[in-house]
C-alpha positions in Angstrom: 9.7 -53.1 -17.3 9.8 -49.3 -15.7 13.3 -48.9 -17.0 12.0 -50.1 -20.7 9.2 -47.7 -20.6 11.2 -44.8 -19.5 13.5 -45.6 -22.0 11.4 -45.8 -24.6 9.7 -42.8 -23.8 13.2 -40.7 -24.0 13.3 -41.9 -27.7 10.3 -41.3 -28.7 10.9 -37.5 -27.2 14.4 -37.4 -28.8 13.1 -38.5 -32.1 9.8 -36.0 -32.2 12.3 -32.9 -30.9 14.7 -33.5 -33.9 12.5 -34.6 -36.6 9.1 -32.9 -36.5 9.1 -29.2 -37.6 6.4 -28.0 -35.3 8.7 -29.1 -32.3 11.8 -27.6 -33.9 9.9 -24.4 -34.1 8.9 -24.4 -31.1 12.3 -25.2 -29.7 13.8 -22.0 -31.6 11.0 -19.6 -29.9 11.8 -20.7 -26.5 15.2 -19.3 -26.8 16.6 -15.6 -25.7 16.6 -14.6 -29.2 13.5 -16.5 -30.5 11.4 -15.1 -27.5 10.3 -12.0 -29.6 8.9 -14.8 -32.5 6.6 -16.6 -30.0 3.5 -14.2 -30.8 4.0 -13.8 -34.6 4.4 -17.7 -34.4 1.0 -18.2 -33.0 -0.3 -17.7 -36.7 1.5 -21.3 -37.5 -1.7 -22.8 -35.5 -3.8 -21.6 -38.2 -2.9 -24.1 -40.8 -3.4 -26.7 -38.6 -6.6 -25.9 -37.5 -7.7 -25.5 -41.2 -6.3 -28.8 -41.7 -8.1 -30.4 -39.1 -11.3 -28.7 -40.5 -10.5 -30.3 -43.9 -10.3 -33.6 -42.6 -13.5 -33.6 -40.6 -15.2 -32.5 -43.5 -13.8 -35.2 -45.7 -14.6 -37.8 -42.7 -18.1 -36.7 -42.5 -18.3 -37.4 -46.4 -17.3 -40.5 -46.0 -13.0 -40.8 -46.0 -11.3 -43.4 -44.0 -11.4 -43.2 -40.3 -7.5 -43.0 -39.8 -7.9 -39.2 -40.5 -9.1 -39.0 -36.9 -5.6 -39.0 -36.1 -4.8 -36.6 -38.6 -7.2 -34.4 -36.9 -5.9 -34.9 -33.6 -2.5 -34.0 -34.6 -3.7 -30.5 -36.4 -5.6 -29.5 -33.1 -2.6 -30.9 -30.7 0.1 -28.7 -32.7 -2.3 -25.8 -33.0 -3.0 -25.5 -29.3 1.1 -25.6 -28.9 1.6 -23.0 -31.1 -1.4 -21.1 -29.6 -0.2 -21.0 -26.3 3.2 -20.6 -26.9 2.7 -17.0 -27.8 1.6 -15.8 -24.4 4.0 -18.1 -22.7 6.6 -16.5 -24.8 5.7 -13.2 -24.1 5.7 -13.3 -20.6 9.1 -15.2 -20.7 10.5 -12.2 -22.7 9.1 -9.8 -20.3 10.7 -11.4 -17.2 13.8 -11.8 -19.5 14.2 -8.1 -20.3 13.2 -7.7 -16.6 16.1 -9.4 -15.6 18.8 -8.0 -18.2 17.9 -4.4 -16.5 18.5 -5.7 -13.1 21.4 -7.2 -14.1 22.7 -4.2 -15.8 21.6 -1.9 -12.7 23.9 -3.9 -10.0 26.9 -3.5 -12.6 26.4 0.2 -12.5 28.3 2.4 -10.2 26.3 3.5 -7.4 27.1 6.9 -7.4 27.5 8.3 -10.5 26.5 11.9 -9.3 29.4 12.5 -7.3 32.4 13.4 -9.2 35.8 12.6 -7.7 38.0 15.9 -6.8 41.6 15.6 -6.2 43.1 18.5 -3.4 46.1 18.9 -5.2 44.6 20.8 -8.2 
């Protein structure tokens, strides 16, 4: 039973990761080249919140109750994008610091000393 639940969750994760555009965009902002786009990608959360707001207004005016799922989906995706901005900024700073430390470790230690030859 546990194995079946585990396999179902893996398949659901793979499906959502590969076919949902918001998850693909979030995955792209988690790469080293995409970290700089994490903060501007926060703006993608605004249309999701607007869509959730419109759906709640429609529900109040008598629209079908299943729109609550759309509201939940919109709020979830908006929070994903809004939280991804500061996280990607933190990861970007950490990656830059790591790259600088690696560059300093690869430099020669005594750059100020010039080797001289006694035969000159």
